VEXSE-255488 format. One record per residue (C-alpha): x, y, z. Coordinates in Angstrom, 2 decimals, padded with zeros to 5 digits. Layout:
# VEXSE-255488
X; Y; Z
...
END
This chain:
# VEXSE-255488
-035.82; 002.81; -016.43
-034.00; 002.71; -013.10
-030.66; 002.61; -014.85
-031.30; 006.08; -016.26
-031.24; 007.55; -012.75
-027.69; 006.22; -012.26
-026.25; 008.26; -015.12
-024.40; 011.58; -014.77
-026.82; 014.53; -015.10
-025.59; 015.65; -018.55
-025.83; 012.18; -020.07
-029.17; 011.55; -018.39
-030.55; 014.80; -019.85
-029.35; 013.95; -023.37
-030.91; 010.48; -023.34
-034.15; 011.79; -021.84
-034.43; 014.40; -024.64
-033.84; 011.74; -027.29
-036.54; 009.48; -025.82
-039.01; 012.38; -025.46
-038.51; 013.25; -029.13
-038.82; 009.62; -030.27
-040.45; 007.11; -027.89
-039.30; 004.19; -030.04
-035.70; 004.82; -028.93
-036.54; 003.85; -025.34
-036.53; 000.14; -026.19
-033.19; 000.52; -027.96
-031.60; 002.17; -024.93
-033.01; -000.53; -022.66
-031.57; -003.25; -024.89
-028.21; -001.48; -024.94
-028.19; -001.28; -021.15
-029.09; -004.99; -020.79
-026.33; -005.93; -023.24
-023.62; -004.13; -021.27
-024.94; -005.44; -017.94
-024.88; -009.01; -019.26
-021.36; -008.56; -020.63
-020.19; -007.16; -017.31
-021.58; -010.13; -015.36
-019.84; -012.56; -017.72
-016.52; -010.89; -016.91
-016.97; -011.42; -013.17
-015.69; -014.84; -012.10
-017.61; -017.01; -009.65
-016.13; -016.55; -006.19
-015.24; -020.14; -005.23
-011.55; -019.54; -004.51
-009.72; -020.19; -001.28
-006.59; -018.49; 000.01
-004.97; -020.12; 003.02
-002.47; -017.27; 003.54
000.48; -019.63; 003.01
003.44; -017.93; 001.35
004.16; -020.92; -000.84
000.60; -021.00; -002.18
-000.16; -017.70; -003.82
-002.82; -019.07; -006.16
-006.54; -018.48; -006.13
-008.81; -021.18; -007.47
-010.99; -020.06; -010.34
-010.12; -017.02; -012.42
-010.62; -013.47; -011.21
-010.32; -010.23; -013.07
-011.23; -006.61; -012.75
-014.85; -005.59; -013.17
-015.83; -003.75; -016.28
-016.42; -000.12; -015.20
-020.13; 000.64; -014.97
-021.86; 003.89; -015.83
-021.93; 005.06; -012.21
-022.10; 003.91; -008.61
-025.58; 004.23; -007.18
-025.48; 006.15; -003.86
-027.66; 003.55; -002.15
-025.13; 000.81; -002.94
-022.20; 002.53; -001.18
-020.94; 000.82; 001.98
-018.01; 003.09; 002.71
-016.17; 005.78; 000.77
-013.13; 008.04; 001.07
-013.66; 010.96; -001.28
-011.05; 012.90; -003.25
-008.11; 010.81; -002.04
-004.71; 011.30; -003.70
-003.73; 008.19; -005.66
-000.09; 007.43; -006.47
-000.70; 004.02; -008.09
-002.05; 002.58; -010.36
-003.05; 006.08; -011.53
-002.01; 009.52; -010.41
-004.94; 011.79; -009.59
-007.56; 012.45; -006.95
-010.30; 009.85; -007.01
-012.82; 008.30; -004.65
-011.95; 005.00; -002.97
-015.36; 003.34; -002.76
-016.65; 000.10; -001.30
-020.07; -000.62; -002.79
-022.43; -003.51; -003.51
-023.34; -005.17; -006.80
-025.79; -007.97; -007.44
-024.39; -011.31; -008.59
-026.32; -014.58; -008.63
-029.11; -012.85; -006.70
-026.67; -011.92; -003.93
-025.26; -008.54; -002.93
-021.46; -008.71; -002.87
-018.93; -005.97; -001.99
-016.69; -004.39; -004.61
-013.69; -002.07; -004.24
-013.69; 000.64; -006.91
-011.55; 003.61; -007.82
-014.26; 006.07; -008.80
-014.00; 009.24; -010.87
-015.53; 011.96; -008.67
-016.74; 013.94; -011.70
-018.65; 011.17; -013.49
-019.17; 008.96; -010.40
-018.09; 006.07; -012.64
-015.52; 003.43; -011.57
-012.28; 003.44; -013.52
-011.04; 000.27; -011.83
-012.88; -002.29; -009.69
-012.00; -005.43; -007.74
-014.29; -008.22; -006.60
-013.94; -011.27; -004.28
-011.90; -009.10; -001.95
-011.12; -011.71; 000.71
-009.25; -013.74; -001.92
-007.97; -010.88; -004.10
-006.13; -008.71; -001.55
-002.69; -009.98; -000.53
-001.79; -007.08; 001.79
-003.65; -004.02; 003.04
-001.53; -001.63; 005.12
-001.59; 001.85; 006.61
002.04; 003.04; 006.67
003.85; 006.11; 007.96
005.49; 008.50; 005.49
009.19; 008.97; 006.18
009.77; 012.58; 007.21
006.14; 013.13; 008.19
006.53; 010.68; 011.10
008.86; 013.07; 012.94
006.65; 016.13; 012.39
003.66; 016.41; 014.77
001.77; 018.59; 012.27
002.10; 015.94; 009.53
001.74; 012.74; 011.58
-001.75; 012.18; 010.16
-000.50; 012.11; 006.56
000.02; 008.45; 005.72
-000.08; 005.79; 003.01
-002.99; 003.42; 002.41
-001.74; 000.46; 000.37
-003.37; -002.58; -001.25
-001.37; -005.36; -002.88
-003.29; -007.78; -005.12
-002.51; -011.48; -005.61
-000.96; -011.99; -009.07
-003.26; -014.95; -009.64
-006.26; -012.64; -009.31
-005.64; -011.43; -012.87
-006.76; -013.57; -015.78
-005.84; -010.92; -018.35
-002.06; -010.86; -018.80
-002.26; -007.37; -020.30
-003.84; -005.84; -017.18
-001.56; -003.72; -014.99
-000.64; -005.44; -011.72
000.33; -002.23; -009.95
-000.75; -002.06; -006.31
-003.19; 000.57; -005.07
-001.25; 003.28; -003.21
-003.04; 006.32; -001.74
-001.99; 009.27; 000.38
-004.46; 009.90; 003.23
-004.93; 013.02; 005.37
-006.60; 011.92; 008.60
-007.49; 015.46; 009.69
-009.23; 016.11; 006.37
-011.06; 012.80; 006.71
-012.25; 013.89; 010.16
-013.64; 017.14; 008.71
-015.51; 015.28; 005.99
-016.93; 012.75; 008.46
-018.20; 015.62; 010.62
-019.70; 017.26; 007.53
-021.42; 014.00; 006.53
-022.77; 013.43; 010.03
-020.54; 010.43; 010.73
-018.83; 012.29; 013.57
-020.17; 014.81; 016.06
-019.01; 018.37; 015.60
-017.62; 018.46; 019.15
-015.79; 015.16; 018.80
-012.45; 016.65; 019.90
-013.83; 017.48; 023.34
-014.99; 013.91; 024.02
-011.45; 012.67; 024.62
-010.24; 015.29; 027.05
-007.60; 017.84; 026.18
-006.20; 016.93; 022.73
-003.68; 019.77; 022.88
-001.40; 017.40; 024.80
-000.93; 015.55; 021.49
-000.16; 018.74; 019.55
003.60; 018.32; 019.83
003.55; 014.53; 019.93
004.20; 012.25; 016.95
001.73; 009.65; 018.31
-001.78; 009.83; 016.81
-004.40; 011.48; 018.98
-007.46; 009.44; 020.10
-009.73; 010.79; 017.33
-007.23; 009.90; 014.58
-006.74; 006.45; 016.08
-010.48; 005.77; 016.20
-010.87; 006.87; 012.58
-008.35; 004.17; 011.65
-010.18; 001.67; 013.83
-013.41; 002.59; 012.02
-011.63; 001.99; 008.71
-010.41; -001.39; 009.93
-013.93; -002.51; 010.85
-015.43; -001.25; 007.59
-012.72; -002.99; 005.54
-013.34; -006.20; 007.50
-017.03; -006.10; 006.55
-015.91; -006.16; 002.91
-013.46; -009.05; 003.39
-010.18; -007.11; 003.76
-007.86; -007.32; 006.76
-006.37; -003.86; 007.20
-003.19; -003.60; 009.32
-002.31; -000.22; 010.81
001.36; 000.65; 011.38
000.93; 004.19; 012.66
001.89; 004.88; 016.29
-001.19; 004.60; 018.54
-001.44; 004.20; 022.31
-004.75; 002.49; 023.10
-006.48; 000.43; 020.40
-003.59; -000.60; 018.16
-000.75; -000.29; 020.70
001.92; 000.55; 018.12
005.09; 002.13; 019.49
008.18; 003.60; 017.87
011.47; 001.79; 018.38
013.06; 004.23; 015.93
011.70; 007.42; 014.41
013.99; 009.35; 012.09
013.43; 011.24; 008.86
015.20; 008.42; 006.98
013.93; 005.38; 008.92
011.21; 004.17; 011.27
010.67; 000.95; 013.20
007.59; 000.10; 015.27
006.46; -002.66; 017.58
002.83; -003.82; 017.72
000.67; -005.21; 020.50
002.37; -007.17; 023.23
005.59; -007.61; 021.26
007.74; -004.76; 022.55
011.16; -006.17; 021.57
011.35; -006.99; 017.88
009.97; -004.50; 015.33
006.82; -005.51; 013.48
007.83; -003.21; 010.63
011.01; -001.43; 009.48
011.01; 001.28; 006.79
014.37; 002.66; 005.59
015.45; 005.00; 002.81
017.54; 003.38; 000.09
018.17; 003.30; -003.66
017.51; 000.64; -006.25
019.71; 001.63; -009.11
019.16; 005.33; -009.69
015.75; 005.31; -008.00
015.33; 006.38; -004.41
012.67; 004.62; -002.40
011.74; 002.88; 000.83
012.86; -000.61; 001.79
010.17; -002.16; 003.99
010.62; -005.24; 006.15
007.23; -006.51; 007.29
007.12; -009.05; 010.09
004.55; -011.85; 010.15
001.23; -010.90; 011.79
-002.13; -012.54; 012.44
-003.19; -012.12; 008.81
-000.01; -011.99; 006.72
003.33; -013.70; 006.47
006.60; -011.73; 006.42
007.43; -009.63; 003.36
010.19; -007.49; 001.91
008.89; -004.54; -000.14
010.50; -001.80; -002.23
008.24; 001.24; -002.61
006.93; 003.77; -003.54
008.59; 004.36; -006.89
007.64; 002.07; -009.76
008.28; -000.76; -010.18
007.05; -001.53; -006.65
008.44; -004.93; -005.63
007.01; -007.26; -003.00
008.52; -010.61; -002.03
007.53; -013.07; 000.71
010.55; -013.61; 002.96
010.31; -017.31; 002.10
011.39; -016.31; -001.43
014.51; -014.49; -000.18
017.31; -017.05; -000.35
020.49; -015.21; 000.55
021.68; -011.79; 001.67
025.04; -010.03; 001.70
026.50; -006.60; 002.46
028.76; -004.79; -000.02
029.93; -001.29; -001.03
030.57; -000.60; 002.63
031.71; 002.93; 003.50
031.83; 005.03; 006.63
028.27; 006.23; 006.05
026.49; 003.77; 003.74
026.32; 000.17; 002.59
024.42; -001.98; 000.09
022.14; -004.90; 000.88
022.23; -007.59; -001.81
019.52; -010.24; -001.81
018.89; -013.22; -004.04
015.17; -013.95; -004.52
013.07; -016.49; -006.34
010.89; -014.92; -009.01
007.54; -016.21; -010.29
009.34; -018.74; -012.49
011.39; -020.01; -009.53
014.53; -018.47; -011.01
017.13; -016.90; -008.74
017.41; -013.17; -009.29
019.78; -010.75; -007.52
018.63; -007.34; -006.27
020.82; -004.61; -004.81
019.50; -001.95; -002.43
022.16; 000.71; -002.02
022.91; 003.93; -000.10
021.53; 002.53; 003.18
022.68; 004.43; 006.27
025.03; 002.29; 008.39
023.10; 003.43; 011.48
020.33; 001.02; 010.46
022.52; -001.97; 009.71
021.73; -003.79; 012.95
017.95; -003.49; 012.44
018.24; -005.02; 008.97
020.75; -007.70; 009.94
018.68; -008.80; 012.93
015.56; -009.08; 010.73
017.49; -011.10; 008.13
018.85; -013.45; 010.78
015.44; -013.91; 012.46
014.14; -015.29; 009.18
016.99; -017.75; 008.75
018.35; -016.15; 005.59
021.94; -017.19; 004.98
024.64; -014.52; 005.08
026.38; -014.57; 001.70
028.86; -011.79; 002.50
031.84; -014.16; 002.31
030.84; -015.53; -001.05
033.91; -015.36; -003.33
032.10; -013.09; -005.78
031.15; -010.67; -003.02
034.69; -010.79; -001.62
035.99; -009.84; -005.05
033.50; -006.97; -005.23
034.53; -005.72; -001.80
038.19; -006.09; -002.74
037.66; -003.87; -005.76
035.89; -001.32; -003.59
038.72; -001.30; -001.06
041.27; -000.99; -003.84
039.48; 002.14; -005.07
039.60; 003.50; -001.56
043.36; 002.99; -001.41
043.77; 004.61; -004.81
042.05; 007.71; -003.43
044.29; 007.77; -000.33
041.36; 007.18; 002.00
043.06; 004.58; 004.17
040.81; 004.63; 007.21
040.60; 002.06; 009.96
038.09; -000.73; 009.39
035.51; -001.24; 012.13
034.09; -004.74; 011.76
030.50; -005.43; 012.76
029.86; -009.10; 013.48
030.24; -011.82; 010.90
028.98; -009.68; 008.04
032.20; -007.78; 007.53
030.36; -004.45; 007.73
033.03; -001.77; 007.85
033.32; 001.95; 008.40
035.41; 002.96; 005.40
035.24; 006.43; 003.93
035.19; 006.72; 000.15
035.05; 009.77; -002.06
032.95; 008.47; -004.93
029.87; 006.26; -004.94
028.78; 005.22; -008.39
025.04; 005.04; -009.09
023.76; 001.79; -010.54
021.39; 002.78; -013.32
020.30; -000.73; -014.15
017.31; -001.48; -016.35
014.04; -002.78; -014.95
014.02; -006.54; -014.70
011.05; -007.98; -016.54
010.68; -010.55; -013.76
009.46; -007.85; -011.37
006.06; -006.89; -012.70
005.34; -003.90; -010.56
004.45; -001.54; -013.38
006.46; 000.73; -015.65
008.46; 003.71; -014.47
006.75; 006.96; -015.35
009.19; 008.99; -017.41
010.19; 012.25; -015.82
007.68; 011.92; -012.99
008.25; 011.93; -009.25
005.84; 009.57; -007.54
006.34; 011.33; -004.23
004.93; 014.58; -005.53
003.25; 017.06; -003.20
-000.51; 016.66; -003.02
-003.03; 019.29; -002.01
-003.47; 018.85; 001.73
-006.83; 020.60; 001.53
-008.35; 017.76; -000.46
-011.73; 016.71; 000.92
-011.81; 013.14; 002.15
-014.79; 011.40; 003.64
-016.12; 008.21; 005.13
-019.34; 007.02; 003.50
-022.57; 005.34; 004.47
-022.43; 001.90; 005.99
-025.44; 000.43; 004.21
-027.56; -000.33; 007.19
-024.78; -001.10; 009.63
-025.55; 000.60; 012.94
-021.83; 000.83; 013.57
-020.81; 003.62; 015.89
-017.51; 005.06; 014.71
-016.25; 005.09; 018.27
-017.21; 001.63; 019.44
-013.84; 000.69; 020.80
-012.34; -002.51; 019.41
-011.45; -005.27; 021.79
-007.91; -004.67; 022.92
-005.57; -007.52; 022.38
END
């Protein structure tokens, strides 16, 4: 009974005692195991889909759905694992992010699972990863990016294609984790994946102590991740500042906004992350430029509902509620039913207007600021300013009508969640950006026979 060895120790002991007391129960347990294994295989769709990465075609042929959680993940099946990582979505606790193999149609195929570290059992699993994953990103955390001691604390994010899910009742929340690269390094040393004197192999790392750019060890850990993810069918894109392998550089690095270039493109940012509000919720507005694997996206994170739209679905943009310090970006997007839906992102610092406006213009999105409805809205805002005796000079900025007008009151928009944006439900009374224990142990796992040196340098582009 090989399956018995995969069970948690307590459960294994209980079943063993039952079988020892009554040998006839062994056949019953075997039949029960075969029943659940057969049911699980029926719930895994055949992987004959094709995703051509076109924004307009976000469908995956053949149905896909989450795997039924199994009793446990066998250690020998693990390809790669990050242990005790802090999850923010779709659940909020420390779990293992595990890539492992299962057998399907007499073939070993990779699976991504969120695994309970106590029971070693998956609570959520995804299969057919090359077709299932829409975006996989490593992102800086605003505030941490300006602090050299926290530069290695970052987000690891997975967005799943909506068409992956065949069960309409299944949550479509993305996978969002908080990673600590220095803790990962310690675990990899402990597990023998890194040499104990690894820091000395790259010269004097103290020169990076007061720098917000990742040091060579941190960068090579991310490169190792990228190669391991690629083996499993996922294209991971790193947006942390790195000098050698990834060649990401800051154009802007503030507590409330960052912008980075990647590779040979040193002019236009490959990513922009800016603090804003959507209604009463504070969050990050992310503009993601097209890269070798993904098309351009606009994302609101990391408070639920997390929204992600291809830029091809953004029809119009306008700027309203303009004050001396802040403004609102209004966009009209096409939802899944091809209906036009307006979204307002407010309380954006005017210092970042040009970054946003340039990105909008590069993607050919029409400026709707002089729409009559928006004019009326701005007129009302200016009337309120006059009523409060704040008659300041207007400083125009290009054709958008962006102005530096000081107001005394900014009203929060506490709008309800739009059912069109299925990013998950807001957790009542909870703050998604809670503090996590920075001493959490995180590790890289076995590579299942791959003689892949962690520090084989990737080909520089």
